[in-house]
C-alpha positions in Angstrom: 16.3 102.7 15.6 19.8 103.8 13.8 21.6 101.2 15.7 19.3 98.4 14.0 19.7 99.6 10.9 23.7 100.0 11.2 23.9 96.3 12.0 25.9 93.9 9.9 23.9 92.2 7.1 23.0 88.9 7.6 21.9 86.2 4.6 18.4 86.3 6.7 18.4 90.2 6.3 19.5 90.0 2.8 16.4 87.6 2.1 14.2 89.5 3.6 15.3 92.9 2.0 14.9 91.2 -1.4 11.6 89.5 -0.9 10.6 93.1 0.1 11.7 94.6 -2.8 10.3 92.1 -5.3 6.9 91.6 -4.0 6.7 95.8 -3.5 7.9 96.5 -6.9 5.8 94.0 -8.8 2.9 94.9 -6.5 3.3 98.5 -7.6 3.1 97.6 -11.6 0.2 95.6 -11.3 -1.4 98.1 -8.8 -2.3 95.4 -6.0 -2.6 97.2 -2.6 -2.2 94.4 -0.5 1.0 93.3 -2.0 2.5 96.6 -1.3 1.8 96.3 2.1 3.2 92.8 2.0 6.4 94.0 0.4 6.6 97.3 2.7 6.6 94.8 5.5 9.2 92.3 4.5 11.3 95.0 3.3 10.9 96.8 7.3 11.9 93.4 8.9 14.9 93.1 7.1 15.8 96.9 7.3 15.2 97.1 10.9 16.1 93.9 11.6 12.6 93.1 13.2 10.9 89.1 13.7 12.5 86.4 12.4 15.1 88.7 10.3 16.4 89.3 13.7 17.2 85.3 13.8 14.1 84.9 15.6 15.1 86.1 18.8 17.7 82.8 19.5 21.1 83.8 20.3 24.2 82.5 18.0 25.4 79.1 19.5 28.9 78.5 19.5 30.8 75.3 20.7 32.7 75.7 23.7 36.1 74.0 24.3 38.2 73.5 28.0 40.8 74.9 28.9 43.5 72.7 26.9 41.4 74.0 23.9 40.1 70.4 23.4 36.0 69.4 23.1 34.7 67.4 26.1 33.9 63.7 25.5 30.4 63.2 26.8 29.7 59.5 28.1 26.6 58.2 27.7 24.7 55.2 29.9 21.7 53.0 28.3 18.6 53.8 30.7 16.0 50.4 30.9 
């Protein structure tokens, strides 16, 4: 679990951490238990990179180039 915390922060993780803190602190001030649970949920998702804070399990896609360093041209043909 410590490995998940040490991952580099992304915009999505920061967003979840911020939302969790905001929801949690405002719910504590108002005494709303459901809001505290929701804030804890969002904060833990951002802290431990769980769920959509971990890019929803989709790996980052990178553009590939051929050996010469140029991208390949794709030819399309019309289908009738």
